[in-house]
C-alpha positions in Angstrom: 1.0 -8.7 -33.5 1.5 -11.6 -31.9 4.9 -11.0 -30.6 4.2 -7.7 -29.3 1.3 -9.1 -27.3 3.9 -12.2 -26.1 6.5 -9.7 -25.5 4.1 -7.6 -23.2 2.9 -10.8 -21.5 6.2 -11.6 -20.7 7.4 -8.3 -19.5 4.0 -8.2 -17.0 4.6 -12.0 -15.5 8.6 -11.8 -15.6 9.6 -8.2 -14.7 6.9 -6.4 -13.3 4.6 -9.1 -11.6 8.4 -10.6 -10.2 8.9 -7.8 -7.2 12.3 -8.6 -6.5 13.5 -9.0 -10.7 12.1 -5.7 -11.0 13.7 -3.9 -7.6 17.2 -5.5 -8.7 16.7 -4.2 -12.4 15.9 -0.4 -11.1 18.8 -0.7 -9.0 20.9 -2.1 -11.7 20.3 0.4 -14.2 20.6 3.3 -11.2 24.0 2.2 -10.3 25.1 1.6 -14.2 23.6 5.2 -15.3 25.9 7.0 -12.1 29.4 5.0 -13.8 30.0 2.9 -10.9 32.4 0.6 -10.3 31.7 -3.0 -11.9 31.6 -4.8 -8.1 29.7 -2.0 -6.6 27.1 -2.5 -9.4 26.8 -6.2 -8.5 27.0 -5.8 -5.1 24.0 -3.2 -4.9 21.5 -4.5 -7.3 22.1 -8.2 -5.8 21.3 -6.4 -2.2 18.6 -4.8 -3.5 17.2 -7.7 -4.6 18.4 -10.0 -1.5 16.2 -7.7 0.3 13.1 -7.7 -1.2 13.4 -11.7 -0.9 13.9 -11.4 3.0 11.4 -8.9 3.0 9.0 -11.3 1.3 10.0 -14.2 2.8 8.7 -12.1 6.6 5.8 -11.7 4.7 5.2 -15.2 3.8 5.8 -16.4 7.4 3.8 -13.7 9.1 0.8 -14.3 6.4 1.0 -17.8 7.0 0.1 -17.6 10.6 -2.9 -14.6 9.8 -4.5 -17.2 7.4 -4.2 -19.5 10.3 -5.6 -16.8 12.7 -8.3 -15.9 10.0 -9.2 -19.7 9.8 -9.4 -20.3 13.6 -11.4 -17.0 14.3 -13.8 -17.3 11.5 -14.9 -20.6 13.1 -15.0 -19.5 16.5 -17.6 -16.4 15.7 -19.5 -18.8 13.2 -18.8 -17.3 10.1 -18.4 -17.8 6.9 -17.5 -15.7 3.6 -21.1 -16.1 0.9 -20.9 -18.3 -1.4 -20.7 -17.4 -5.4 -20.9 -19.0 -9.0 -18.1 -17.3 -9.8 -14.4 -17.5 -8.3 -11.2 -15.0 -9.1 -9.6 -18.6 -10.5 -12.1 -18.6 -13.1 -11.8 -15.0 -13.8 -8.2 -14.7 -14.5 -8.5 -17.8 -16.6 -10.6 -16.0 -18.6 -9.1 -12.5 -18.5 -5.5 -13.5 -16.9 -4.0 -12.5 -20.4 -5.6 -8.9 -20.4 -4.7 -8.2 -17.1 -1.3 -8.6 -17.8 -1.6 -6.0 -21.0 -2.8 -3.7 -18.8 0.2 -3.9 -16.6 2.9 -3.6 -19.1 1.0 -1.5 -21.1 0.1 1.4 -18.1 3.6 1.0 -16.6 4.8 2.2 -20.2 2.5 5.0 -19.8 2.8 5.9 -16.5 7.0 6.1 -17.1 6.2 8.1 -20.3 3.9 10.8 -17.9 6.6 10.9 -15.9 9.1 11.8 -17.9 7.2 14.7 -19.8 5.8 16.2 -16.6 8.3 17.1 -14.0 5.5 17.6 -11.4 4.7 13.8 -11.5 8.0 13.1 -9.6 7.3 10.0 -8.4 7.5 6.5 -10.1 5.4 3.1 -8.7 7.0 0.8 -8.1 4.8 -1.8 -5.7 4.7 -4.6 -8.3 2.1 -6.8 -6.7 -0.4 -4.4 -6.4 0.4 -3.3 -9.9 -1.4 -6.9 -10.6 -3.8 -6.3 -8.3 -5.0 -2.5 -9.5 -5.4 -4.1 -13.4 -7.5 -7.0 -12.5 -10.0 -4.5 -10.3 -10.2 -2.5 -12.9 -10.1 -5.2 -15.9 -13.1 -6.4 -13.5 -14.9 -3.4 -13.2 -14.4 -2.5 -16.9 -16.3 -6.1 -18.0 -18.9 -5.2 -15.4 -19.5 -1.9 -17.2 -18.9 -2.8 -20.5 -19.4 -6.5 -20.8 -19.5 -6.7 -24.6 -15.9 -5.2 -25.3 -13.2 -6.7 -26.9 -9.4 -7.4 -25.6 -7.9 -4.6 -27.3 -10.4 -2.1 -26.0 -9.9 -3.5 -22.4 -6.2 -3.3 -22.3 -6.0 0.6 -23.7 -8.8 1.6 -21.9 -7.9 -0.2 -18.5 -4.2 0.7 -19.1 -5.1 4.6 -19.6 -6.9 4.3 -16.2 -4.4 2.5 -13.8 -1.7 5.0 -15.4 -3.5 7.5 -13.7 -3.6 6.1 -10.5 -0.5 5.0 -10.4 0.8 8.6 -11.7 -1.5 10.6 -9.1 -1.5 8.4 -5.8 1.6 9.3 -4.8 1.2 13.0 -4.9 -2.2 12.4 -3.2 0.1 11.2 -0.3 3.3 13.5 -0.4 2.0 15.8 2.1 2.0 13.3 4.5 4.6 11.2 3.6 6.1 14.1 4.1 5.8 13.9 7.6 7.0 10.8 7.4 10.2 11.5 5.5 10.9 14.8 5.6 14.1 14.3 2.9 11.6 13.4 0.4 13.4 10.0 -0.3 11.0 8.3 -1.8 7.0 8.4 -1.9 4.1 6.2 -1.1 2.7 3.5 -3.4 0.3 1.2 -1.9 -3.8 0.7 -2.1 -4.1 1.8 1.4 -4.1 5.7 0.6 -7.5 6.4 1.4 -7.6 5.1 4.6 -4.1 7.4 5.5 -5.8 10.4 3.6 -8.7 10.2 5.8 -7.1 9.4 9.1 -4.5 12.4 8.6 -7.3 14.9 7.9 -9.5 13.3 10.8 -6.5 12.8 13.4 -5.5 17.2 13.3 -8.1 17.4 16.5 -6.5 14.9 18.2 -3.4 16.2 19.8 0.2 16.3 17.6 2.6 13.7 17.9 5.3 15.9 19.7 3.3 14.7 22.7 1.7 11.6 22.1 4.0 9.8 19.9 3.8 6.0 19.6 7.4 5.5 20.0 7.9 8.0 22.9 5.1 7.0 24.9 6.3 6.3 28.5 5.0 3.0 30.3 5.9 1.9 33.8 9.0 -0.3 34.7 7.0 -3.4 34.9 5.3 -3.0 31.5 8.9 -1.7 29.4 8.7 -4.5 27.8 6.0 -3.6 25.5 8.3 -0.8 23.8 10.4 -3.8 22.2 8.2 -4.5 19.3 8.8 -8.2 18.5 8.1 -8.7 22.4 4.5 -6.9 21.9 3.8 -8.3 18.8 4.1 -11.7 20.0 2.9 -11.2 23.2 -1.1 -9.4 21.4 -1.0 -11.9 18.7 -0.1 -14.8 20.7 -2.9 -14.2 23.4 -5.6 -13.3 20.3 -4.8 -16.7 19.0 -5.0 -18.7 22.4 -8.5 -17.0 22.9 -9.6 -17.8 19.8 -8.8 -21.6 20.3 -10.6 -21.2 23.3 -14.2 -20.7 21.0 -13.4 -22.5 17.9 -13.9 -25.9 17.0 -11.4 -29.0 18.0 -11.5 -30.5 14.7 -10.5 -27.0 13.1 -7.9 -26.3 15.5 -6.1 -30.1 15.2 -6.4 -29.8 11.6 -4.3 -26.3 11.4 -2.2 -28.0 14.5 -1.7 -31.2 12.2 -0.5 -29.0 9.3 2.5 -27.8 11.5 2.9 -30.9 13.6 0.6 -34.3 13.9 2.0 -34.6 17.3 1.3 -30.5 18.0 -1.3 -29.6 21.0 -3.5 -27.1 19.7 -2.6 -24.6 22.5 1.3 -24.6 21.5 0.3 -24.1 18.2 -1.3 -21.2 18.8 1.6 -19.8 20.5 4.3 -20.8 18.1 1.5 -18.9 15.7 1.8 -15.9 17.2 5.8 -16.3 17.9 5.8 -17.0 14.2 4.0 -14.1 13.3 6.4 -11.9 15.4 9.5 -13.2 13.8 8.0 -12.5 10.2 7.2 -9.1 11.2 11.5 -8.7 12.4 12.5 -10.0 9.1 10.3 -8.1 6.9 11.5 -5.0 8.7 15.5 -6.3 8.4 14.2 -6.8 4.4 13.2 -3.6 4.1 16.2 -1.6 5.5 18.3 -3.5 3.1 17.0 -3.3 -0.1 16.0 0.8 0.9 19.5 1.0 1.7 19.9 0.4 -2.5 17.2 1.2 -4.3 17.1 4.9 -2.9 20.7 5.9 -3.8 20.8 3.6 -6.8 17.4 5.5 -8.2 19.7 8.7 -8.1 21.1 7.4 -11.8 17.2 7.5 -13.4 16.7 11.2 -11.1 19.8 12.4 -13.1 20.2 10.7 -16.8 16.6 9.2 -17.5 13.5 11.2 -15.8 14.8 14.0 -14.0 13.8 14.7 -10.5 12.3 11.3 -10.4 11.7 9.5 -6.9 10.7 5.8 -6.3 7.2 5.2 -4.5 7.6 2.3 -2.7 5.0 -0.7 -0.8 3.6 0.4 2.6 6.2 -1.6 4.7 8.8 0.5 3.8 7.8 3.2 6.3 7.2 1.0 8.8 10.3 1.0 10.5 9.4 4.8 11.3 7.2 3.9 14.0 6.5 -0.1 14.3 4.5 0.3 17.8 1.7 2.4 15.6 1.9 -0.1 13.0 1.1 -2.7 15.6 -1.7 -0.3 17.7 -3.4 0.1 14.0 -3.3 -3.6 13.1 -5.2 -4.4 16.9 -7.3 -1.8 16.7 -8.6 -2.2 13.1 -9.1 -6.1 13.8 -11.5 -5.0 17.2 -13.6 -2.6 14.8 -13.8 -5.2 12.1 -14.8 -8.0 14.2 -17.0 -5.9 15.8 -18.4 -5.0 12.8 -18.7 -9.0 11.6 -21.2 -9.7 14.5 -23.3 -6.0 14.5 -23.6 -7.8 10.5 -24.5 -11.1 11.2 -26.8 -10.5 13.9 -28.8 -7.6 11.6 -28.5 -10.2 8.5 -27.4 -8.0 6.6 -24.1 -9.7 5.0 -21.1 -12.3 6.9 -17.7 -10.7 6.6 -14.9 -12.9 6.2 -11.7 -11.2 8.4 -9.2 -10.2 5.8 -6.3 -10.4 8.4 -3.9 -9.6 5.7 -5.5 -6.2 5.4 -6.1 -5.1 8.1 -2.3 -5.9 9.2 -1.2 -3.5 5.9 -3.7 -1.0 5.9 -4.5 -0.6 9.8 -1.1 -0.6 10.1 -0.3 2.0 7.5 -3.1 4.2 8.1 -2.1 3.9 12.2 1.4 5.2 11.1 0.1 8.2 9.4 -2.4 8.9 12.3 0.6 8.9 14.5 2.8 11.4 12.7 0.1 14.2 13.2 -1.7 13.3 16.7 0.6 10.0 17.9 -0.8 7.2 19.8 -4.6 9.2 19.3 -4.2 9.5 15.5 -3.3 5.7 15.4 -5.9 4.5 17.1 -8.0 6.9 14.6 -6.1 4.8 11.6 -7.4 1.3 13.1 -10.9 2.3 13.4 -10.9 4.3 9.7 -9.0 1.3 8.9 -11.7 -1.5 10.2 -14.9 0.1 9.1 -13.6 0.8 5.5 -12.9 -2.9 5.1 -15.9 -4.3 6.6 -18.5 -1.5 5.1 -16.3 -2.2 1.7 -16.7 -5.4 1.6 -20.3 -5.9 2.3 -21.4 -3.6 -0.1 -18.7 -4.6 -2.9 -19.4 -8.1 -3.1 -22.3 -8.1 -4.9 -20.2 -5.3 -7.6 -18.3 -8.6 -8.5 -20.7 -11.0 -8.1 -20.4 -12.2 -12.0 -16.4 -11.6 -12.3 -14.2 -12.4 -8.9 -16.5 -11.6 -5.8 -13.3 -12.3 -3.9 -11.9 -8.9 -5.0 -14.1 -7.6 -2.0 -12.5 -9.9 0.6 -8.9 -9.2 -0.4 -9.5 -5.8 -0.9 -7.9 -2.2 0.2 -10.0 0.8 0.5 -8.6 2.3 -3.0 -10.0 -1.4 -4.4 -13.4 -0.7 -3.3 -13.1 3.2 -4.7 -12.3 2.6 -8.0 -14.8 -0.5 -8.1 -17.7 2.2 -7.5 -15.6 4.9 -9.0 -16.3 2.8 -12.6 -19.7 1.5 -11.5 -20.7 5.1 -11.6 -20.6 6.0 -15.0 -22.1 2.4 -16.0 -25.6 4.5 -16.6 -23.4 6.6 -19.0 -20.9 4.1 -20.3 -22.0 1.8 -22.6 -20.0 -1.1 -25.0 -18.8 2.0 -27.3 -18.2 4.8 -24.9 -16.1 3.2 -22.4 -13.2 5.1 -23.9 -14.4 7.9 -22.2 -12.7 6.0 -18.9 -9.2 6.7 -19.9 -9.6 9.7 -21.6 -11.5 11.5 -18.5 -8.8 9.4 -16.1 -5.7 10.7 -18.2 -7.2 14.3 -18.8 -7.5 14.7 -15.1 -4.0 13.6 -14.6 -2.5 15.8 -16.9 -4.6 18.8 -15.9 -3.5 18.5 -11.9 0.2 17.7 -13.5 0.1 21.4 -15.1 -1.2 23.1 -12.0 1.2 21.1 -9.5 3.8 22.3 -12.2 3.1 25.9 -12.4 2.5 26.1 -8.4 5.8 25.1 -8.4 7.8 26.7 -10.8 5.9 29.8 -9.0 7.0 29.0 -5.5 10.5 28.0 -6.7 10.7 32.1 -8.7 9.5 33.6 -5.0 12.1 31.2 -3.4 14.9 33.2 -5.9 13.4 36.5 -5.5 13.6 36.4 -2.0 17.2 34.9 -2.1 18.1 37.7 -4.3 17.0 40.5 -2.2 19.8 42.8 -1.0 20.0 42.9 2.9 18.8 46.9 3.2 20.2 47.9 7.0 22.5 47.2 9.0 22.6 44.4 11.3 20.1 43.2 9.3 20.2 39.2 8.8 19.3 37.5 6.0 16.2 34.8 6.6 17.1 31.9 7.2 15.6 28.5 4.9 14.6 26.1 7.2 14.1 23.5 4.3 15.9 20.3 4.9 17.3 21.0 8.2 17.1 18.1 11.1 13.4 18.4 12.6 12.6 21.7 10.4 8.3 20.6 9.6 8.3 20.8 5.9 5.5 22.6 4.0 2.7 20.3 3.0 2.5 20.4 -0.7 -0.6 20.0 -2.8 -2.6 20.5 0.3 -2.6 20.5 4.0 -2.0 17.0 6.0 
């Protein structure tokens, strides 16, 4: 038993928890299954791995700037997160092994579901979110069933997490088909609820054809804003300079000294903005590099191991589609969140902590999906929805994790809040003994959903096959022309409308 536990923990810590290794192994196996030549297999696996490493270098660079920005901004507004007796570090010290086991068991279960049910379609491969979702679920289960032992937490948590990993890319598929009509990969990120809400609510606001953020015409004097690197550097540098003007001099001086002791706070603020833009450029380069390898390599899995499956990948993989929309979403979500921060503080309700990293990734993703529906108006709406979700979610969820890991409320994406409150909702009827109802219901709903989707897809395929086999009935009659897969064709939204 200890050997099995140690093996599963090793896989969680060294494979699923290390995204470059996970992506590299998936690429390697996929190319081997396609019987590619040795040199092509080795080079492809290494390029995919290096691409992810470059992506994370970019993330590390600009998130460092976001962290500094968050510190200066919080000081300028005189806010600080509420104090708590428990910390995330304390929680992981006690339950870190449970979280690792949940990741491994859930992934194996997820693979089995995708293999059995063709309608599942996507394999969830966003490694760092595998960790965070498992952490949120374990923290929620500990709150719901405080007397549950580790095997119970692992199996119950794994069942719920596997259901989420299976269904989340599917409910994002209609919107993703607008972003990626060829359905090369799915969307696997915990910003999905903000993106979904944006996709549906943005429909009356316009259309992408007329208002696409990447095609907006600007006066010649402002045309440099069309370069996302330039616009990012200008916007973030300006926000940093304004924040420095209102922040405590000692706080800013300390942060500037961490970069260079001789550096002026104003120059430091400018450099942070420039490094942020540089980090985004590096991130996008890494995304393009590893996508160029993982998507074709995954065909090996699709053909030999899990027929018809596709990888479901992190949010930055779609950012190159509309980088201007991403920046609009970030700025809009930050503006709305700061407005909520001031309102909540004035009302004495809750002291918010600006989660700049989440505002960027969630706001950017929601804005991108809003853009494919309604252009720049949808992008702005995506930022607004994100700011509201993160502000309200943080305020109402802090107390939910007060006895486990309150930081999960300030580090959260919208899906984290939904999962936490969904599990909290069953608290009155689920105790230590009946906590098994959580994975049973989640997996039953997953299987039911996949059976319905599978039946619908078979019926649709049968209808299309019948239409193709119908002979023409008169001279001059031409068969209907299929538009699916043609450039510019709008794919039908499967599983719902977007």
